[in-house]
N, C-alpha and C positions, 0 to 999 in steps of 0.2 A: 382057109380063105378060098373063095371061089373067084377065079380071075374073070374079068370082063370078056377076054377072048373065048372063054368057054361057052358064052351065050351069044357071041357075035354072029353066029351063023344065020340067025333069023332076026335081022335088025328091025324089021317093020312090025313083028309080032310082039306080044307081051313077053317080058322076061319072067320065067317061072320063079316065084319067090315063096319060100316056105314061111310058115308062121314065125319061126324063131330067127328069121334072117333080117339083118340090118344092111341096108344099101348104103355104101360109102361112096360119096362123090368126091373124088380127089384125083388130080392129075400128076401129083408129085409122088414118085416111087417111095421115098422115105416116109412121107406122111400117110400114104395109103397103107403101107405095111404096118406102121405104128398103130394107126386107127384100127386096122383089122385085128391086130394082136390084142388091143384093149377090148374090142367088142367080143372077141372069142374068150378072153379072160373073164368077161362078165357072163359067159354062158350062152351066147348067141352065135349064129353063123354070120360071117361077113361076106358080102358080095360087092366087090369094088367095080365101079363104073367111072369112066373118065370123061363122060360127055353128057350133054343135055339129052341127046337122042336116046342114049341107053337109060338115063334116069326116067325119061318119059315112058319107055318100054317097061321099066320096073314098076312105075306107078300104075300102068295098065295091068300089070301082073298082081296088083293089089298089095303092094308093099305098105307096111304100116309105120316103118321106122327108117329114117334117113339121117345120115351124118354128112354135112357139107363143109368142106374145107374152104375158108374164106380167102385164101391166098392163091387161088387157082389162076392160071394164065391161059388155059385153053378153053375155058367156059366162063360164063358170067355166074358167080356164086349166088347173087341175089335172085337171078332168074331160076337157078336150081332150087333155091329155097321156096320161091313162089310156086313153082311147078309141083314140088312135092307136097307142100301144104295144101294147094288147091285140090290135089288128088286125095286128101284126107290123111296124109302121113304126119306123124309127129317128127319135127325136124330139130336136130341138134346141130348148131353151127360151131365150128372151132376155128380159132385164129389167134393172132398175136394179142397179148394182154394190153398193149399200148395203143391199139387202133380203135379208139372209142367210137369214132364215126362209123366204121364198118360194123362194129358190134351193134350199134343202135339201128343201122340200116337192116341188119339181119333180122332183128326182132320185128321191125316194121314189115319186112317181107314175109314173115310168117314163122320164123324159128321160135320154138317154145323156150329155148335156152341157148345162150352163147357161152362157150367155155374157152378160156385162155389155154394155149398149149401147155403152159407151165402147170396149170391145175391138173391136166391130164397126166403129166409126169409125176405129180405128187400123189394123186389119188384116182388114177384112171379107171381101173376096173370097177371100183366101188361107185364112182360117179356115173359111169356108163350104166351100171346095174340099177342105180336109182332111177335114171331116166327110162330104162327099159320097163321098170315096174310102173312108172307113171304112164308110159305109152300104153301098156297093157290095160291098166285101169281105165284110161280114157276110151280105149276101143270097146271095152265091156260096157261102159256107160252109154256109148253111142248106139248100142244095139237096141 
């Protein structure tokens, strides 16, 4: 996992993002760590950012895949989804299974899929892997 502080030295410039990197927008240490482990378990590199500013820098760095935690307290998750989707990224939102309103709002904001935390616990790397494959196929089709 690449920590946000590793790229924080240049806040106004684009965050360098490799092709196999998934940007994770999460402000909770436990969920950012779990999501990073799931992404890495699916074969991609994880770059955790905890703010909209860092997400915007990653989008300028041409990230194609973003995971947004819907339970954030330090940023607006719907704004994060909109920002990433507007930048051309495939967005996977994650949150509680029983918050149907947030799940619907995430899809409206531009997430391609919303997963419940419990689904990630049951089938995390495989689920993330399928999404990565879909994001890659979409990027190839867009060329």
